[in-house]
C-alpha positions as MATLAB code, in Angstrom:
seq = 'MSADDSTSVSAHVLERLHGTRGFVFDLDGTLVLGDKSHAGLQPLPGAIEFTRELTRRGIPFVIFTNGTVRTPDQYAEKLRALGFPVEERMMLTPASVAAEYLARHALRRVLVFGGRGITAPLQAAGLTTLLPGDARSDVDAIFIGWYREFCIGDLELACEAAWGGAQLFAASLAPFYATAEGRALGTSRAIAAMITSMTSRRATVLGKPALQALRVAARRLALPCTALAVIGDDPALEVPMAHRGGALAIAVHSGLGGAQAFDALPEPARPHLAVRDIAQLQSIYGQP';
ca = [
      -7.532   -0.069  -41.327;
      -3.681    0.404  -41.411;
      -2.001    3.203  -43.527;
       1.476    2.704  -44.497;
       1.080    5.595  -46.835;
      -1.765    8.018  -47.565;
      -2.829    6.041  -50.701;
      -3.936    3.033  -48.678;
      -6.856    4.734  -46.868;
     -10.326    3.930  -48.144;
     -12.436    6.656  -49.606;
     -15.079    6.063  -46.908;
     -12.468    6.526  -44.019;
     -10.888    9.568  -45.818;
     -14.448   11.009  -46.168;
     -15.146   10.485  -42.510;
     -11.878   12.061  -41.571;
     -12.461   15.215  -43.631;
     -16.110   15.416  -42.193;
     -14.838   15.218  -38.449;
     -15.935   18.305  -36.831;
     -13.885   17.923  -33.544;
     -10.821   15.918  -32.305;
     -10.136   14.153  -29.206;
      -6.388   13.485  -28.656;
      -4.708   11.206  -26.105;
      -1.693   12.604  -24.497;
       1.107   10.039  -23.597;
       2.141    8.011  -26.505;
       0.092   10.098  -28.984;
       1.185   13.755  -28.734;
       4.147   13.420  -26.264;
       6.324   11.127  -24.324;
       7.474   11.791  -20.863;
       9.498    9.850  -18.365;
       8.170    7.464  -15.570;
       8.141   10.481  -13.149;
       5.825   12.433  -15.417;
       8.481   15.010  -16.388;
      10.607   15.732  -19.452;
       7.716   15.857  -21.960;
       8.895   15.687  -25.618;
       6.496   16.335  -28.532;
       5.933   13.261  -30.884;
       6.420   13.734  -34.623;
       3.739   16.002  -36.103;
       1.874   16.660  -32.920;
       2.547   20.275  -32.613;
       2.092   20.898  -36.394;
      -1.091   19.162  -36.711;
      -2.749   20.836  -33.668;
      -1.661   24.035  -34.989;
      -3.195   23.347  -38.417;
      -6.433   22.428  -36.748;
      -6.322   25.689  -35.028;
      -5.761   27.624  -38.381;
      -8.643   25.741  -39.782;
     -10.906   26.460  -36.820;
     -11.435   22.818  -36.140;
     -11.793   22.480  -32.299;
     -10.125   19.646  -30.395;
      -9.480   18.622  -26.718;
      -6.767   16.612  -25.222;
      -7.888   13.809  -22.872;
      -5.255   12.203  -20.610;
      -5.962    9.537  -18.064;
      -3.220   11.109  -16.066;
      -4.180   12.808  -12.683;
      -0.826   13.983  -11.654;
      -1.559   17.493  -12.763;
      -4.559   19.681  -12.920;
      -6.024   20.563  -16.600;
      -4.500   24.022  -16.227;
      -1.131   22.616  -15.260;
      -1.208   20.197  -18.266;
      -2.121   22.927  -20.561;
       0.667   25.200  -19.312;
       3.144   22.379  -19.860;
       1.953   21.683  -23.394;
       1.936   25.484  -24.241;
       5.565   25.645  -23.205;
       6.396   22.970  -25.798;
       4.443   24.929  -28.389;
       1.010   23.353  -28.373;
      -1.951   25.736  -28.890;
      -3.867   24.444  -25.936;
      -5.934   26.362  -23.361;
      -6.968   25.154  -20.055;
     -10.623   24.543  -21.396;
      -9.153   22.264  -24.068;
      -7.460   19.909  -21.431;
      -9.484   17.077  -19.893;
      -8.610   14.467  -17.263;
     -10.690   11.712  -15.411;
     -10.980   14.374  -12.535;
     -12.817   16.699  -14.995;
     -15.353   13.715  -15.703;
     -15.404   12.858  -12.010;
     -16.250   16.556  -11.031;
     -19.311   16.610  -13.393;
     -20.396   12.917  -12.652;
     -20.205   13.051   -8.893;
     -21.962   16.513   -8.590;
     -24.674   15.277  -10.741;
     -25.297   12.200   -8.731;
     -25.168   14.020   -5.355;
     -21.956   12.274   -4.297;
     -20.564   15.177   -2.479;
     -18.034   13.923    0.140;
     -15.186   12.132   -1.802;
     -12.190   10.239   -0.453;
      -9.443   10.782   -2.758;
      -6.383    8.735   -3.397;
      -4.324   11.148   -5.264;
      -3.126   14.806   -5.155;
      -4.114   18.181   -6.294;
      -4.673   16.976  -10.010;
      -7.911   15.395   -8.578;
      -8.799   17.512   -5.519;
      -8.805   21.007   -7.444;
     -11.251   20.044  -10.170;
     -13.559   18.175   -7.626;
     -13.422   21.320   -5.169;
     -14.188   23.614   -8.093;
     -17.389   21.607   -8.745;
     -18.361   22.223   -5.033;
     -17.539   18.794   -3.709;
     -15.730   18.158   -0.396;
     -12.494   16.231   -0.842;
     -11.099   14.022    1.933;
      -7.452   12.930    1.832;
      -6.310    9.700    3.807;
      -5.014   11.838    6.557;
      -8.203   13.977    7.079;
     -10.867   13.276    9.637;
     -13.711   11.373    7.806;
     -17.294   10.660    8.159;
     -20.166    9.934    5.753;
     -17.950    9.263    2.727;
     -20.109    9.084   -0.469;
     -17.519    8.067   -2.874;
     -13.951    6.971   -3.256;
     -11.949    8.127   -6.264;
      -8.537    6.530   -7.084;
      -6.145    8.370   -9.333;
      -2.187    8.480   -9.506;
      -1.131    7.576   -5.909;
       2.202    5.736   -5.302;
       1.993    6.462   -1.568;
      -0.791    3.838   -1.046;
      -0.185    1.649    1.946;
      -2.085   -1.010    4.140;
      -3.661    1.930    6.350;
      -5.064    3.451    3.219;
      -6.484    0.007    2.139;
      -8.180   -0.338    5.560;
      -9.631    3.216    5.303;
     -10.888    2.443    1.763;
     -12.480   -0.829    2.610;
     -14.218    0.618    5.676;
     -15.704    3.548    3.366;
     -16.830    1.017    0.826;
     -18.443   -1.292    3.429;
     -20.137    1.739    4.704;
     -21.775    2.468    1.449;
     -19.327    4.651   -0.409;
     -19.207    4.074   -4.291;
     -15.820    3.171   -5.785;
     -14.492    5.106   -8.781;
     -11.195    4.906  -10.702;
      -9.434    7.345  -13.069;
      -8.302    4.349  -15.160;
      -8.121    0.626  -15.059;
      -5.611    0.437  -17.701;
      -2.425   -1.514  -16.408;
       0.134    0.677  -18.159;
       0.806    4.041  -19.849;
       3.451    4.925  -22.402;
       6.690    6.838  -21.424;
       9.950    7.390  -23.289;
      11.525    4.615  -21.117;
       8.768    2.124  -22.055;
       5.520    1.168  -20.393;
       4.856    2.222  -16.658;
       2.501    0.888  -14.301;
      -0.921    2.606  -13.595;
      -1.421    2.938   -9.863;
      -5.199    3.372   -9.849;
      -5.896   -0.176  -11.425;
      -3.600   -1.752   -8.794;
      -5.300    0.190   -5.952;
      -8.804   -0.657   -7.187;
      -7.866   -4.242   -7.608;
      -6.867   -4.475   -3.947;
     -10.242   -2.801   -2.707;
     -12.156   -4.970   -4.928;
     -10.505   -8.117   -3.681;
     -11.254   -7.155   -0.112;
     -14.850   -5.753   -0.564;
     -16.077   -7.285   -3.776;
     -16.979   -3.666   -4.978;
     -15.901   -2.988   -8.471;
     -14.742    0.329   -9.579;
     -16.516    2.492  -12.004;
     -14.078    4.068  -14.511;
     -14.571    7.769  -15.005;
     -11.706    8.043  -17.411;
     -11.018    6.429  -20.979;
     -12.612    4.160  -22.208;
     -15.799    5.017  -20.492;
     -18.490    6.462  -22.680;
     -19.144    9.023  -20.068;
     -15.544   10.437  -20.719;
     -16.289   10.890  -24.317;
     -19.530   12.506  -23.666;
     -17.827   15.083  -21.408;
     -15.328   15.583  -24.275;
     -18.176   16.141  -26.769;
     -19.967   18.538  -24.421;
     -16.665   20.518  -24.164;
     -16.505   20.895  -27.881;
     -20.242   21.448  -28.163;
     -20.537   18.608  -30.723;
     -22.299   15.047  -30.760;
     -19.888   12.123  -30.302;
     -20.659   10.854  -33.703;
     -19.041   14.180  -35.262;
     -15.638   13.314  -33.450;
     -12.385   11.640  -34.226;
     -10.597   10.016  -31.249;
      -7.066    9.366  -31.525;
      -4.818    7.309  -29.123;
      -2.046    4.680  -28.689;
      -3.705    2.182  -26.405;
      -5.868   -0.585  -27.842;
      -7.902   -0.835  -24.628;
      -8.621    2.891  -24.364;
      -9.268    5.236  -27.090;
     -10.404    2.962  -29.875;
     -13.006    1.121  -27.714;
     -14.245    4.572  -26.416;
     -14.594    5.839  -29.871;
     -16.526    2.893  -31.081;
     -18.959    3.295  -28.053;
     -19.833    6.708  -28.879;
     -19.850    6.143  -32.781;
     -16.837    8.309  -33.221;
     -14.093    7.729  -35.792;
     -11.557    5.710  -34.030;
      -7.815    6.347  -35.070;
      -4.883    4.503  -33.567;
      -1.304    5.759  -33.638;
       1.698    3.291  -33.330;
       3.927    5.756  -31.494;
       3.222    4.670  -27.831;
       1.934    1.425  -26.128;
       0.140   -0.067  -29.131;
       2.079   -1.104  -32.132;
       0.571   -2.522  -35.370;
       0.276   -5.891  -34.082;
      -1.619   -4.970  -30.897;
      -4.400   -3.218  -32.913;
      -4.395   -6.030  -35.512;
      -5.043   -8.613  -32.770;
      -8.487   -6.860  -31.972;
     -11.621   -8.491  -33.165;
     -12.658   -6.911  -36.648;
     -15.624   -4.831  -35.306;
     -13.273   -3.502  -32.341;
     -10.345   -2.439  -34.682;
      -9.560    1.270  -35.377;
     -11.158    2.727  -38.592;
      -7.594    4.073  -39.415;
      -4.358    3.120  -37.955;
      -1.117    5.386  -38.575;
       2.336    5.393  -37.507;
       2.123    8.723  -35.772;
       0.506   12.039  -35.857;
       2.745   13.205  -38.737;
       1.262   10.611  -40.957;
      -2.195   11.372  -39.792;
      -1.643   15.186  -40.746;
      -0.371   13.944  -44.319;
      -3.514   11.961  -44.836;
      -5.804   14.708  -43.455;
      -4.312   16.926  -46.051;
      -5.058   14.498  -48.912;
      -7.873   15.718  -51.201;
];
């Protein structure tokens, strides 16, 4: 349901929004926009104000980005510098999900295509991280994140690990993410596609839109998925994740997905509420 103004929101959706006990926000295209080098973050309209309002009301929230360039604490530090009321525990990335998932499934030796944004959370969970230049043996899992340095030698290494039994995981299979300069390519999808083409092993996504990702966010908030609202700009990520967990799905048009992108979804897959940006969502949230 789109909302050109607050009066167009149905009573049922408004009741669900007011009954929401916790929020899961996307980052790029929803709360902020940066550039293609992941720098120069700028808050989007209403983003700081709404997160501060939730804090004042005692409504918990987390911010879930599919980015793996930074660790959760580094993302939180960047956002605090902009004025967002964010602590480290409120920041989630696919590496946060991977740390929990891989440890639970005893996949302890992980070949990582990415940087400290991935390795630090995995190591904090007691996992052994192996980078492409490290000595390797008995790799249990391959995890792919933001990694522009990928080369043919890395592809050979990943294929050998997969043929040897290592399970394949990706932070995201989304082709793009939103920046102030327009859409940018997501490296984890491209890398996973090469490995899958060579080995026929398909990557399991541990970021959005996986239900596992929403469940980690729900546990961080100590709430059931059905008590949450999930807010994002990508028709292929936050909205389907919300539907999978029975959460309230809210789309914003401030990033990748404009109104037409969400309207093109099949009726059952559309957001419960679609707004221009977080500023409009805040206005609706304040409606009695």
